[in-house]
Every structure is written in structure tokens, then in C-alpha cells.
C-alpha positions as CSV (number, residue, x, y, z in Angstrom):
1,M,-17.1,23.9,1.3
2,A,-17.9,21.1,-1.8
3,R,-14.3,20.6,-3.4
4,E,-12.6,20.1,0.1
5,R,-15.2,17.4,0.4
6,I,-14.8,15.4,-2.3
7,S,-10.8,15.6,-1.7
8,D,-11.5,14.0,1.7
9,L,-14.0,11.1,-0.5
10,F,-11.0,10.8,-2.9
11,S,-8.2,10.5,0.0
12,A,-10.6,8.2,1.7
13,F,-11.2,5.9,-1.2
14,C,-7.9,5.7,-2.8
15,I,-6.1,5.0,1.4
16,W,-9.1,2.0,1.3
17,V,-9.5,0.4,-1.4
18,V,-6.8,0.9,-4.4
19,I,-3.5,1.0,-1.8
20,P,-4.8,-2.5,-0.3
21,L,-5.7,-3.8,-4.0
22,L,-2.4,-2.8,-5.0
23,A,-0.2,-3.7,-2.4
24,T,-2.6,-7.4,-2.8
25,S,-2.2,-8.0,-6.5
26,L,1.1,-7.5,-5.9
27,L,1.6,-10.0,-2.9
28,F,0.2,-12.0,-5.6
29,L,2.8,-11.9,-8.3
30,L,5.0,-12.1,-5.7
31,F,4.3,-15.7,-4.9
32,Q,3.4,-16.7,-8.4
33,S,6.9,-16.1,-8.9
34,G,7.6,-17.7,-6.4
35,N,11.7,-15.7,-5.3
36,P,12.2,-16.3,-1.6
37,L,14.6,-13.2,-2.1
38,L,11.6,-10.6,-3.3
39,L,9.3,-12.5,0.1
40,V,12.0,-11.1,2.2
41,I,12.4,-8.0,1.2
42,F,9.0,-6.3,0.5
43,P,8.2,-6.6,4.0
44,L,11.0,-5.4,5.2
45,L,10.1,-2.7,2.9
46,A,6.5,-2.1,3.9
47,V,7.4,-2.1,7.5
48,V,10.4,0.7,7.1
49,F,7.3,2.6,4.9
50,F,5.0,2.1,7.7
51,I,7.6,3.1,10.5
52,T,8.4,6.4,8.8
53,K,5.0,7.8,7.5
54,Q,4.0,6.9,10.8
55,L,7.1,9.0,12.0
56,N,6.2,12.3,9.8
């Protein structure tokens, strides 16, 4: 019971804290690089990933 609770807390922590921090830092690096192609590809990949997660 406690192990399941810890697992749920860890997954919620990863979803709500770690992933947004990684995405924000990656976007910051993309803006620093100034490559317009990356600024187009990254949001498209994010949309495709989100849609595939919603379908599963």
C-alpha cells in the first residue's frame, strides 16, 4: 500500500515538475540558438507527442 502511494507521488512529481522544467530549459536553449527550423520542429513534435498520448 505504501509502495503504491510512493509510486503515485513519484509519477505525479515527474509529470508536474520534472517534465515542465526539462521542456522549459529545452525551449530556452532553442531560443538561444536562434535556429528558426528548430523553433518550428520542436512545437510540432510536442503536438504529435501529445496527440499520440491522448489516443493511447
